[in-house]
PyMOL Python script that loads the backbone (N, CA, C, O; Angstrom):
from pymol import cmd

cmd.read_pdbstr("""\
ATOM      1  N   MET A   1       0.763  -1.093   0.314  1.00  0.00           N
ATOM      2  CA  MET A   1      -0.586   0.038   0.112  1.00  0.00           C
ATOM      3  C   MET A   1       0.913   1.576   0.170  1.00  0.00           C
ATOM      4  O   MET A   1       1.909   1.700   0.882  1.00  0.00           O
ATOM      5  N   SER A   2       0.362   2.396  -0.894  1.00  0.00           N
ATOM      6  CA  SER A   2       1.319   3.431  -0.563  1.00  0.00           C
ATOM      7  C   SER A   2       0.427   4.752   0.609  1.00  0.00           C
ATOM      8  O   SER A   2      -0.681   4.962   1.102  1.00  0.00           O
ATOM      9  N   GLN A   3       2.082   5.459   0.562  1.00  0.00           N
ATOM     10  CA  GLN A   3       0.953   6.336   1.475  1.00  0.00           C
ATOM     11  C   GLN A   3       2.056   7.435   1.333  1.00  0.00           C
ATOM     12  O   GLN A   3       3.110   7.307   0.712  1.00  0.00           O
ATOM     13  N   LYS A   4       1.675   8.422   1.946  1.00  0.00           N
ATOM     14  CA  LYS A   4       3.167   9.336   2.299  1.00  0.00           C
ATOM     15  C   LYS A   4       3.620   9.394   4.228  1.00  0.00           C
ATOM     16  O   LYS A   4       3.148   9.038   5.308  1.00  0.00           O
ATOM     17  N   ASN A   5       4.357   9.821   3.884  1.00  0.00           N
ATOM     18  CA  ASN A   5       4.595  10.284   5.118  1.00  0.00           C
ATOM     19  C   ASN A   5       5.280  11.870   5.689  1.00  0.00           C
ATOM     20  O   ASN A   5       4.554  12.468   4.896  1.00  0.00           O
ATOM     21  N   ASN A   6       5.803  12.648   6.160  1.00  0.00           N
ATOM     22  CA  ASN A   6       6.327  13.889   6.928  1.00  0.00           C
ATOM     23  C   ASN A   6       7.357  14.153   5.404  1.00  0.00           C
ATOM     24  O   ASN A   6       7.015  15.193   4.841  1.00  0.00           O
ATOM     25  N   ILE A   7       8.190  13.616   4.883  1.00  0.00           N
ATOM     26  CA  ILE A   7       8.446  13.766   3.521  1.00  0.00           C
ATOM     27  C   ILE A   7       8.084  13.931   2.448  1.00  0.00           C
ATOM     28  O   ILE A   7       8.873  14.086   1.516  1.00  0.00           O
ATOM     29  N   GLU A   8       6.877  13.937   2.323  1.00  0.00           N
ATOM     30  CA  GLU A   8       5.844  13.823   1.366  1.00  0.00           C
ATOM     31  C   GLU A   8       6.225  13.410   0.053  1.00  0.00           C
ATOM     32  O   GLU A   8       6.142  14.013  -1.017  1.00  0.00           O
ATOM     33  N   ARG A   9       6.820  11.850   0.433  1.00  0.00           N
ATOM     34  CA  ARG A   9       7.296  10.863  -0.412  1.00  0.00           C
ATOM     35  C   ARG A   9       6.603   9.324  -0.253  1.00  0.00           C
ATOM     36  O   ARG A   9       6.520   8.676   0.790  1.00  0.00           O
ATOM     37  N   GLU A  10       6.222   9.011  -1.339  1.00  0.00           N
ATOM     38  CA  GLU A  10       5.127   8.245  -1.277  1.00  0.00           C
ATOM     39  C   GLU A  10       5.921   6.752  -0.969  1.00  0.00           C
ATOM     40  O   GLU A  10       7.077   6.844  -1.383  1.00  0.00           O
ATOM     41  N   PHE A  11       5.682   5.573  -0.441  1.00  0.00           N
ATOM     42  CA  PHE A  11       6.659   4.637   0.048  1.00  0.00           C
ATOM     43  C   PHE A  11       5.629   3.484   0.148  1.00  0.00           C
ATOM     44  O   PHE A  11       4.460   3.606   0.515  1.00  0.00           O
ATOM     45  N   ASN A  12       6.356   2.154  -0.303  1.00  0.00           N
ATOM     46  CA  ASN A  12       5.441   0.908  -0.398  1.00  0.00           C
ATOM     47  C   ASN A  12       5.541   0.111   0.591  1.00  0.00           C
ATOM     48  O   ASN A  12       6.000  -0.909   0.076  1.00  0.00           O
ATOM     49  N   VAL A  13       5.395  -0.099   1.780  1.00  0.00           N
ATOM     50  CA  VAL A  13       5.976  -0.706   2.599  1.00  0.00           C
ATOM     51  C   VAL A  13       4.955  -2.196   2.965  1.00  0.00           C
ATOM     52  O   VAL A  13       3.739  -2.333   3.097  1.00  0.00           O
ATOM     53  N   VAL A  14       5.980  -3.053   3.034  1.00  0.00           N
ATOM     54  CA  VAL A  14       4.784  -4.871   3.443  1.00  0.00           C
ATOM     55  C   VAL A  14       5.968  -4.757   4.717  1.00  0.00           C
ATOM     56  O   VAL A  14       7.104  -4.335   4.933  1.00  0.00           O
ATOM     57  N   LEU A  15       4.585  -5.600   5.511  1.00  0.00           N
ATOM     58  CA  LEU A  15       5.255  -5.926   6.977  1.00  0.00           C
ATOM     59  C   LEU A  15       5.087  -7.860   7.222  1.00  0.00           C
ATOM     60  O   LEU A  15       4.010  -8.336   7.580  1.00  0.00           O
ATOM     61  N   TYR A  16       5.911  -8.449   7.046  1.00  0.00           N
ATOM     62  CA  TYR A  16       5.734  -9.185   7.093  1.00  0.00           C
ATOM     63  C   TYR A  16       5.831 -10.477   8.234  1.00  0.00           C
ATOM     64  O   TYR A  16       6.897 -11.055   8.447  1.00  0.00           O
ATOM     65  N   THR A  17       4.486 -10.852   8.962  1.00  0.00           N
ATOM     66  CA  THR A  17       4.137 -10.892   9.626  1.00  0.00           C
ATOM     67  C   THR A  17       3.911 -12.315  10.187  1.00  0.00           C
ATOM     68  O   THR A  17       4.078 -13.212   9.360  1.00  0.00           O
ATOM     69  N   ARG A  18       3.452 -12.806  11.831  1.00  0.00           N
ATOM     70  CA  ARG A  18       2.390 -14.049  11.967  1.00  0.00           C
ATOM     71  C   ARG A  18       1.364 -14.035  13.075  1.00  0.00           C
ATOM     72  O   ARG A  18       1.646 -13.127  13.856  1.00  0.00           O
ATOM     73  N   SER A  19       0.490 -14.568  13.371  1.00  0.00           N
ATOM     74  CA  SER A  19      -0.317 -14.487  14.496  1.00  0.00           C
ATOM     75  C   SER A  19       0.172 -14.851  15.454  1.00  0.00           C
ATOM     76  O   SER A  19       0.899 -15.838  15.341  1.00  0.00           O
ATOM     77  N   GLY A  20      -0.058 -14.013  17.302  1.00  0.00           N
ATOM     78  CA  GLY A  20       0.647 -14.032  17.960  1.00  0.00           C
ATOM     79  C   GLY A  20       2.158 -13.061  18.569  1.00  0.00           C
ATOM     80  O   GLY A  20       2.557 -12.762  19.694  1.00  0.00           O
ATOM     81  N   CYS A  21       2.602 -12.838  17.351  1.00  0.00           N
ATOM     82  CA  CYS A  21       3.843 -12.483  17.132  1.00  0.00           C
ATOM     83  C   CYS A  21       4.233 -10.589  17.927  1.00  0.00           C
ATOM     84  O   CYS A  21       4.453  -9.646  17.167  1.00  0.00           O
ATOM     85  N   HIS A  22       4.235 -10.510  18.640  1.00  0.00           N
ATOM     86  CA  HIS A  22       4.383  -9.363  19.391  1.00  0.00           C
ATOM     87  C   HIS A  22       5.598  -7.950  19.042  1.00  0.00           C
ATOM     88  O   HIS A  22       5.666  -6.730  19.197  1.00  0.00           O
ATOM     89  N   LEU A  23       6.261  -8.875  18.592  1.00  0.00           N
ATOM     90  CA  LEU A  23       7.176  -7.781  18.220  1.00  0.00           C
ATOM     91  C   LEU A  23       6.619  -6.862  16.957  1.00  0.00           C
ATOM     92  O   LEU A  23       6.721  -5.652  16.758  1.00  0.00           O
ATOM     93  N   CYS A  24       5.738  -8.333  15.871  1.00  0.00           N
ATOM     94  CA  CYS A  24       5.684  -7.627  14.463  1.00  0.00           C
ATOM     95  C   CYS A  24       4.263  -6.177  15.233  1.00  0.00           C
ATOM     96  O   CYS A  24       4.073  -5.115  14.639  1.00  0.00           O
ATOM     97  N   GLU A  25       3.761  -6.430  16.119  1.00  0.00           N
ATOM     98  CA  GLU A  25       2.687  -5.778  16.458  1.00  0.00           C
ATOM     99  C   GLU A  25       3.097  -3.749  16.989  1.00  0.00           C
ATOM    100  O   GLU A  25       2.492  -2.680  16.908  1.00  0.00           O
ATOM    101  N   GLU A  26       4.693  -4.312  17.590  1.00  0.00           N
ATOM    102  CA  GLU A  26       5.076  -2.935  17.691  1.00  0.00           C
ATOM    103  C   GLU A  26       6.010  -2.582  16.402  1.00  0.00           C
ATOM    104  O   GLU A  26       6.521  -1.462  16.390  1.00  0.00           O
ATOM    105  N   ALA A  27       6.300  -3.591  15.165  1.00  0.00           N
ATOM    106  CA  ALA A  27       6.579  -2.849  14.483  1.00  0.00           C
ATOM    107  C   ALA A  27       5.662  -1.810  13.746  1.00  0.00           C
ATOM    108  O   ALA A  27       5.860  -0.604  13.599  1.00  0.00           O
ATOM    109  N   GLU A  28       4.600  -2.586  13.316  1.00  0.00           N
ATOM    110  CA  GLU A  28       3.250  -2.325  12.725  1.00  0.00           C
ATOM    111  C   GLU A  28       3.042  -0.254  13.600  1.00  0.00           C
ATOM    112  O   GLU A  28       2.847   0.905  13.236  1.00  0.00           O
ATOM    113  N   GLN A  29       3.173  -0.721  14.316  1.00  0.00           N
ATOM    114  CA  GLN A  29       3.157   0.886  15.925  1.00  0.00           C
ATOM    115  C   GLN A  29       3.939   1.931  15.464  1.00  0.00           C
ATOM    116  O   GLN A  29       3.605   3.116  15.441  1.00  0.00           O
ATOM    117  N   LEU A  30       5.513   1.219  14.915  1.00  0.00           N
ATOM    118  CA  LEU A  30       5.918   2.290  14.480  1.00  0.00           C
ATOM    119  C   LEU A  30       6.313   2.447  12.950  1.00  0.00           C
ATOM    120  O   LEU A  30       7.109   3.220  12.418  1.00  0.00           O
ATOM    121  N   LEU A  31       5.612   1.601  12.496  1.00  0.00           N
ATOM    122  CA  LEU A  31       5.949   1.905  10.811  1.00  0.00           C
ATOM    123  C   LEU A  31       4.379   3.002  10.987  1.00  0.00           C
ATOM    124  O   LEU A  31       3.989   3.412   9.894  1.00  0.00           O
ATOM    125  N   LEU A  32       3.835   3.294  11.762  1.00  0.00           N
ATOM    126  CA  LEU A  32       2.261   4.076  11.884  1.00  0.00           C
ATOM    127  C   LEU A  32       2.850   5.200  12.008  1.00  0.00           C
ATOM    128  O   LEU A  32       2.682   6.154  11.249  1.00  0.00           O
ATOM    129  N   GLN A  33       3.964   5.161  13.472  1.00  0.00           N
ATOM    130  CA  GLN A  33       4.225   6.831  14.103  1.00  0.00           C
ATOM    131  C   GLN A  33       4.653   6.839  13.249  1.00  0.00           C
ATOM    132  O   GLN A  33       3.692   7.528  12.907  1.00  0.00           O
ATOM    133  N   HIS A  34       5.425   6.735  12.084  1.00  0.00           N
ATOM    134  CA  HIS A  34       6.139   7.265  11.039  1.00  0.00           C
ATOM    135  C   HIS A  34       5.177   7.716   9.512  1.00  0.00           C
ATOM    136  O   HIS A  34       5.662   7.799   8.384  1.00  0.00           O
ATOM    137  N   GLY A  35       4.169   7.883   9.776  1.00  0.00           N
ATOM    138  CA  GLY A  35       3.399   7.757   8.586  1.00  0.00           C
ATOM    139  C   GLY A  35       2.973   6.308   7.403  1.00  0.00           C
ATOM    140  O   GLY A  35       2.257   6.207   6.407  1.00  0.00           O
ATOM    141  N   LEU A  36       3.604   5.639   7.958  1.00  0.00           N
ATOM    142  CA  LEU A  36       3.219   5.030   7.090  1.00  0.00           C
ATOM    143  C   LEU A  36       2.715   3.691   7.695  1.00  0.00           C
ATOM    144  O   LEU A  36       3.071   3.151   8.743  1.00  0.00           O
ATOM    145  N   ILE A  37       1.560   3.184   6.542  1.00  0.00           N
ATOM    146  CA  ILE A  37       0.687   1.704   6.700  1.00  0.00           C
ATOM    147  C   ILE A  37       1.323   0.667   5.825  1.00  0.00           C
ATOM    148  O   ILE A  37       1.674   0.838   4.658  1.00  0.00           O
ATOM    149  N   PRO A  38       1.419  -0.359   6.488  1.00  0.00           N
ATOM    150  CA  PRO A  38       1.981  -1.161   5.336  1.00  0.00           C
ATOM    151  C   PRO A  38       0.664  -2.276   5.310  1.00  0.00           C
ATOM    152  O   PRO A  38      -0.453  -2.331   5.823  1.00  0.00           O
ATOM    153  N   THR A  39       1.546  -3.174   4.339  1.00  0.00           N
ATOM    154  CA  THR A  39       0.272  -4.074   3.319  1.00  0.00           C
ATOM    155  C   THR A  39       0.597  -5.089   4.625  1.00  0.00           C
ATOM    156  O   THR A  39       1.808  -5.296   4.705  1.00  0.00           O
ATOM    157  N   LEU A  40      -0.170  -5.759   5.647  1.00  0.00           N
ATOM    158  CA  LEU A  40       0.048  -6.781   6.192  1.00  0.00           C
ATOM    159  C   LEU A  40       0.348  -7.992   5.835  1.00  0.00           C
ATOM    160  O   LEU A  40      -0.602  -8.241   5.093  1.00  0.00           O
ATOM    161  N   VAL A  41       1.269  -9.306   5.843  1.00  0.00           N
ATOM    162  CA  VAL A  41       1.027 -10.689   4.812  1.00  0.00           C
ATOM    163  C   VAL A  41       1.471 -11.707   6.439  1.00  0.00           C
ATOM    164  O   VAL A  41       2.377 -11.680   7.272  1.00  0.00           O
ATOM    165  N   ASP A  42       0.644 -12.241   6.281  1.00  0.00           N
ATOM    166  CA  ASP A  42       0.961 -13.533   7.609  1.00  0.00           C
ATOM    167  C   ASP A  42       1.652 -14.515   7.157  1.00  0.00           C
ATOM    168  O   ASP A  42       1.024 -15.344   6.499  1.00  0.00           O
ATOM    169  N   ILE A  43       2.824 -14.689   7.316  1.00  0.00           N
ATOM    170  CA  ILE A  43       3.650 -15.690   6.482  1.00  0.00           C
ATOM    171  C   ILE A  43       3.382 -17.209   6.299  1.00  0.00           C
ATOM    172  O   ILE A  43       3.752 -18.090   5.523  1.00  0.00           O
ATOM    173  N   ASP A  44       2.207 -17.058   7.850  1.00  0.00           N
ATOM    174  CA  ASP A  44       1.956 -18.507   7.652  1.00  0.00           C
ATOM    175  C   ASP A  44       0.819 -18.970   7.044  1.00  0.00           C
ATOM    176  O   ASP A  44       0.003 -19.851   7.314  1.00  0.00           O
ATOM    177  N   THR A  45       0.993 -17.947   5.912  1.00  0.00           N
ATOM    178  CA  THR A  45      -0.857 -18.503   4.359  1.00  0.00           C
ATOM    179  C   THR A  45      -0.096 -19.329   3.565  1.00  0.00           C
ATOM    180  O   THR A  45      -0.477 -20.422   3.147  1.00  0.00           O
ATOM    181  N   ASP A  46       1.307 -18.665   3.282  1.00  0.00           N
ATOM    182  CA  ASP A  46       2.379 -19.365   2.335  1.00  0.00           C
ATOM    183  C   ASP A  46       3.467 -20.431   2.696  1.00  0.00           C
ATOM    184  O   ASP A  46       4.437 -20.160   3.404  1.00  0.00           O
ATOM    185  N   VAL A  47       3.301 -21.292   2.318  1.00  0.00           N
ATOM    186  CA  VAL A  47       5.071 -22.337   2.579  1.00  0.00           C
ATOM    187  C   VAL A  47       5.898 -20.996   1.997  1.00  0.00           C
ATOM    188  O   VAL A  47       6.124 -20.155   2.868  1.00  0.00           O
ATOM    189  N   LYS A  48       6.217 -20.785   1.109  1.00  0.00           N
ATOM    190  CA  LYS A  48       7.272 -20.376   1.097  1.00  0.00           C
ATOM    191  C   LYS A  48       7.743 -18.827   1.562  1.00  0.00           C
ATOM    192  O   LYS A  48       8.881 -18.450   1.843  1.00  0.00           O
ATOM    193  N   LEU A  49       6.795 -18.244   1.553  1.00  0.00           N
ATOM    194  CA  LEU A  49       7.261 -17.593   2.665  1.00  0.00           C
ATOM    195  C   LEU A  49       7.681 -17.441   3.836  1.00  0.00           C
ATOM    196  O   LEU A  49       8.697 -16.883   4.250  1.00  0.00           O
ATOM    197  N   GLN A  50       6.316 -18.302   4.705  1.00  0.00           N
ATOM    198  CA  GLN A  50       6.793 -19.138   5.703  1.00  0.00           C
ATOM    199  C   GLN A  50       9.057 -19.874   5.881  1.00  0.00           C
ATOM    200  O   GLN A  50       9.926 -19.785   6.748  1.00  0.00           O
ATOM    201  N   SER A  51       8.971 -20.418   4.641  1.00  0.00           N
ATOM    202  CA  SER A  51       9.962 -21.144   4.391  1.00  0.00           C
ATOM    203  C   SER A  51      11.167 -19.395   4.663  1.00  0.00           C
ATOM    204  O   SER A  51      12.213 -19.082   5.232  1.00  0.00           O
ATOM    205  N   ARG A  52      10.282 -18.877   3.966  1.00  0.00           N
ATOM    206  CA  ARG A  52      11.771 -17.858   3.708  1.00  0.00           C
ATOM    207  C   ARG A  52      11.460 -16.778   4.964  1.00  0.00           C
ATOM    208  O   ARG A  52      11.469 -15.620   4.548  1.00  0.00           O
ATOM    209  N   PHE A  53      11.334 -16.832   5.628  1.00  0.00           N
ATOM    210  CA  PHE A  53      11.281 -15.587   7.266  1.00  0.00           C
ATOM    211  C   PHE A  53      10.783 -16.304   8.017  1.00  0.00           C
ATOM    212  O   PHE A  53       9.624 -15.891   8.019  1.00  0.00           O
ATOM    213  N   ASP A  54      10.847 -17.550   9.043  1.00  0.00           N
ATOM    214  CA  ASP A  54      10.365 -17.679   9.809  1.00  0.00           C
ATOM    215  C   ASP A  54      10.751 -17.776  10.823  1.00  0.00           C
ATOM    216  O   ASP A  54       9.980 -18.012  11.753  1.00  0.00           O
ATOM    217  N   THR A  55      12.176 -17.619  11.022  1.00  0.00           N
ATOM    218  CA  THR A  55      12.078 -17.121  12.645  1.00  0.00           C
ATOM    219  C   THR A  55      12.818 -16.267  12.508  1.00  0.00           C
ATOM    220  O   THR A  55      13.867 -16.411  13.136  1.00  0.00           O
ATOM    221  N   CYS A  56      12.642 -14.639  11.431  1.00  0.00           N
ATOM    222  CA  CYS A  56      13.430 -13.469  11.441  1.00  0.00           C
ATOM    223  C   CYS A  56      12.132 -12.756  11.427  1.00  0.00           C
ATOM    224  O   CYS A  56      12.315 -11.566  11.169  1.00  0.00           O
ATOM    225  N   VAL A  57      10.621 -13.120  11.650  1.00  0.00           N
ATOM    226  CA  VAL A  57       9.887 -11.952  11.353  1.00  0.00           C
ATOM    227  C   VAL A  57       9.773 -10.955  13.175  1.00  0.00           C
ATOM    228  O   VAL A  57      10.281 -11.429  14.191  1.00  0.00           O
ATOM    229  N   PRO A  58       9.045  -9.652  13.154  1.00  0.00           N
ATOM    230  CA  PRO A  58       8.658  -9.366  11.558  1.00  0.00           C
ATOM    231  C   PRO A  58       9.888  -8.877  10.977  1.00  0.00           C
ATOM    232  O   PRO A  58      10.963  -8.445  11.392  1.00  0.00           O
ATOM    233  N   VAL A  59       9.208  -9.156   9.608  1.00  0.00           N
ATOM    234  CA  VAL A  59      10.268  -8.375   8.478  1.00  0.00           C
ATOM    235  C   VAL A  59       9.528  -7.008   7.397  1.00  0.00           C
ATOM    236  O   VAL A  59       8.574  -7.177   6.638  1.00  0.00           O
ATOM    237  N   VAL A  60      10.244  -5.761   7.598  1.00  0.00           N
ATOM    238  CA  VAL A  60       9.657  -5.042   6.641  1.00  0.00           C
ATOM    239  C   VAL A  60      10.716  -4.772   5.582  1.00  0.00           C
ATOM    240  O   VAL A  60      11.947  -4.779   5.602  1.00  0.00           O
ATOM    241  N   GLU A  61       9.785  -4.527   4.635  1.00  0.00           N
ATOM    242  CA  GLU A  61       9.970  -4.398   2.941  1.00  0.00           C
ATOM    243  C   GLU A  61      10.006  -2.774   2.667  1.00  0.00           C
ATOM    244  O   GLU A  61       9.399  -2.223   3.586  1.00  0.00           O
ATOM    245  N   ILE A  62      10.428  -1.982   1.873  1.00  0.00           N
ATOM    246  CA  ILE A  62      10.113  -0.780   1.889  1.00  0.00           C
ATOM    247  C   ILE A  62      10.291  -0.328   0.253  1.00  0.00           C
ATOM    248  O   ILE A  62      11.282   0.056  -0.368  1.00  0.00           O
ATOM    249  N   ASP A  63       9.416  -0.466  -0.001  1.00  0.00           N
ATOM    250  CA  ASP A  63       9.550   0.008  -1.871  1.00  0.00           C
ATOM    251  C   ASP A  63      10.788  -1.314  -2.327  1.00  0.00           C
ATOM    252  O   ASP A  63      11.892  -0.968  -2.748  1.00  0.00           O
ATOM    253  N   GLY A  64      10.397  -2.926  -2.165  1.00  0.00           N
ATOM    254  CA  GLY A  64      10.904  -4.146  -2.780  1.00  0.00           C
ATOM    255  C   GLY A  64      12.309  -4.444  -2.334  1.00  0.00           C
ATOM    256  O   GLY A  64      13.080  -5.237  -2.873  1.00  0.00           O
ATOM    257  N   ARG A  65      12.564  -3.603  -1.138  1.00  0.00           N
ATOM    258  CA  ARG A  65      13.952  -3.854  -0.269  1.00  0.00           C
ATOM    259  C   ARG A  65      13.532  -4.203   0.488  1.00  0.00           C
ATOM    260  O   ARG A  65      12.478  -3.652   0.809  1.00  0.00           O
ATOM    261  N   VAL A  66      14.047  -5.414   1.376  1.00  0.00           N
ATOM    262  CA  VAL A  66      13.973  -5.952   3.024  1.00  0.00           C
ATOM    263  C   VAL A  66      14.514  -5.116   3.703  1.00  0.00           C
ATOM    264  O   VAL A  66      15.696  -5.440   3.583  1.00  0.00           O
ATOM    265  N   ARG A  67      14.484  -4.081   4.471  1.00  0.00           N
ATOM    266  CA  ARG A  67      15.091  -3.484   5.445  1.00  0.00           C
ATOM    267  C   ARG A  67      15.274  -4.119   7.342  1.00  0.00           C
ATOM    268  O   ARG A  67      16.247  -4.078   8.094  1.00  0.00           O
ATOM    269  N   PHE A  68      13.889  -4.644   7.546  1.00  0.00           N
ATOM    270  CA  PHE A  68      14.426  -5.575   8.662  1.00  0.00           C
ATOM    271  C   PHE A  68      14.100  -6.169   9.062  1.00  0.00           C
ATOM    272  O   PHE A  68      12.937  -6.424   8.751  1.00  0.00           O
ATOM    273  N   ARG A  69      14.772  -7.052  10.203  1.00  0.00           N
ATOM    274  CA  ARG A  69      13.972  -8.340   9.861  1.00  0.00           C
ATOM    275  C   ARG A  69      14.539  -8.526  11.997  1.00  0.00           C
ATOM    276  O   ARG A  69      15.450  -8.098  12.704  1.00  0.00           O
ATOM    277  N   GLY A  70      13.158  -9.516  12.201  1.00  0.00           N
ATOM    278  CA  GLY A  70      13.360  -8.767  13.970  1.00  0.00           C
ATOM    279  C   GLY A  70      12.456  -7.998  14.352  1.00  0.00           C
ATOM    280  O   GLY A  70      11.246  -8.221  14.330  1.00  0.00           O
ATOM    281  N   ARG A  71      13.195  -6.728  14.851  1.00  0.00           N
ATOM    282  CA  ARG A  71      13.567  -5.276  15.432  1.00  0.00           C
ATOM    283  C   ARG A  71      13.552  -4.108  14.145  1.00  0.00           C
ATOM    284  O   ARG A  71      14.318  -4.221  13.188  1.00  0.00           O
ATOM    285  N   VAL A  72      12.733  -3.171  14.253  1.00  0.00           N
ATOM    286  CA  VAL A  72      12.767  -2.045  13.900  1.00  0.00           C
ATOM    287  C   VAL A  72      13.535  -1.197  14.173  1.00  0.00           C
ATOM    288  O   VAL A  72      12.765  -0.460  14.789  1.00  0.00           O
ATOM    289  N   ASP A  73      14.527  -0.674  14.203  1.00  0.00           N
ATOM    290  CA  ASP A  73      15.267   0.248  15.247  1.00  0.00           C
ATOM    291  C   ASP A  73      14.997   1.608  14.067  1.00  0.00           C
ATOM    292  O   ASP A  73      15.191   1.825  12.871  1.00  0.00           O
ATOM    293  N   ALA A  74      14.387   2.364  15.357  1.00  0.00           N
ATOM    294  CA  ALA A  74      13.441   4.087  15.085  1.00  0.00           C
ATOM    295  C   ALA A  74      15.059   4.993  14.098  1.00  0.00           C
ATOM    296  O   ALA A  74      15.200   5.630  13.054  1.00  0.00           O
ATOM    297  N   VAL A  75      15.334   4.846  14.447  1.00  0.00           N
ATOM    298  CA  VAL A  75      16.713   5.507  14.353  1.00  0.00           C
ATOM    299  C   VAL A  75      17.166   5.404  12.646  1.00  0.00           C
ATOM    300  O   VAL A  75      17.447   6.298  11.848  1.00  0.00           O
ATOM    301  N   LEU A  76      17.108   4.127  12.513  1.00  0.00           N
ATOM    302  CA  LEU A  76      17.771   3.663  10.690  1.00  0.00           C
ATOM    303  C   LEU A  76      16.000   3.349  10.095  1.00  0.00           C
ATOM    304  O   LEU A  76      16.199   2.724   9.054  1.00  0.00           O
ATOM    305  N   LEU A  77      15.497   3.394  10.150  1.00  0.00           N
ATOM    306  CA  LEU A  77      13.710   3.933   9.927  1.00  0.00           C
ATOM    307  C   LEU A  77      13.854   5.251   9.161  1.00  0.00           C
ATOM    308  O   LEU A  77      13.794   5.227   7.931  1.00  0.00           O
ATOM    309  N   GLN A  78      14.027   6.307   9.768  1.00  0.00           N
ATOM    310  CA  GLN A  78      13.803   7.315   9.839  1.00  0.00           C
ATOM    311  C   GLN A  78      14.835   8.518   8.994  1.00  0.00           C
ATOM    312  O   GLN A  78      14.590   9.619   8.502  1.00  0.00           O
ATOM    313  N   ARG A  79      16.223   7.591   9.129  1.00  0.00           N
ATOM    314  CA  ARG A  79      17.418   7.822   8.366  1.00  0.00           C
ATOM    315  C   ARG A  79      17.098   7.587   6.812  1.00  0.00           C
ATOM    316  O   ARG A  79      17.053   8.455   5.940  1.00  0.00           O
ATOM    317  N   ILE A  80      16.850   5.967   6.645  1.00  0.00           N
ATOM    318  CA  ILE A  80      16.082   5.682   5.262  1.00  0.00           C
ATOM    319  C   ILE A  80      14.870   5.870   4.870  1.00  0.00           C
ATOM    320  O   ILE A  80      14.600   5.451   3.745  1.00  0.00           O
ATOM    321  N   LEU A  81      13.930   6.456   5.562  1.00  0.00           N
ATOM    322  CA  LEU A  81      12.574   7.749   4.963  1.00  0.00           C
ATOM    323  C   LEU A  81      12.900   9.177   4.150  1.00  0.00           C
ATOM    324  O   LEU A  81      12.220   9.728   3.284  1.00  0.00           O
ATOM    325  N   ARG A  82      14.309   9.623   4.793  1.00  0.00           N
ATOM    326  CA  ARG A  82      14.727  10.895   4.547  1.00  0.00           C
ATOM    327  C   ARG A  82      15.886  10.823   3.438  1.00  0.00           C
ATOM    328  O   ARG A  82      16.169  11.925   2.968  1.00  0.00           O
ATOM    329  N   ARG A  83      16.715   9.573   2.859  1.00  0.00           N
ATOM    330  CA  ARG A  83      17.169   9.424   2.199  1.00  0.00           C
ATOM    331  C   ARG A  83      16.578   8.670   0.913  1.00  0.00           C
ATOM    332  O   ARG A  83      17.175   8.872  -0.145  1.00  0.00           O
ATOM    333  N   SER A  84      15.719   8.018   0.902  1.00  0.00           N
ATOM    334  CA  SER A  84      14.618   8.156  -0.525  1.00  0.00           C
ATOM    335  C   SER A  84      13.893   8.497  -0.962  1.00  0.00           C
ATOM    336  O   SER A  84      13.633   8.128  -2.108  1.00  0.00           O
TER     337      SER A  84
END
""", "prot")
cmd.dss("prot")
cmd.show_as("cartoon", "prot")
cmd.util.cbc("prot")
cmd.orient("prot")
C-alpha cells in the first residue's frame, strides 16, 4: 500500500508477520507512527514465505527491499525515509 510520510514521498511498505507475534505488533505501531501504512502479510498462509521468514518476523520491506528483520530500529527507519 502506498502512502506519504512527513517527507512527502510515497513508500510501498510490506510487513511480514504472523499471528501472536508481539514484535510484529510493535513494528506495525512504529511504522504507523512514522506515517507509513504497511500491507500486512501473514507468512503462515504461504509455505514459501514461511520457509523464507520463519524465524525472523517481523520483516519490513520498503519499496521492494527488505530493510528490517526481527526488530525495527526507529533511528535507522528515519534515516531510510529521509534518504529515499
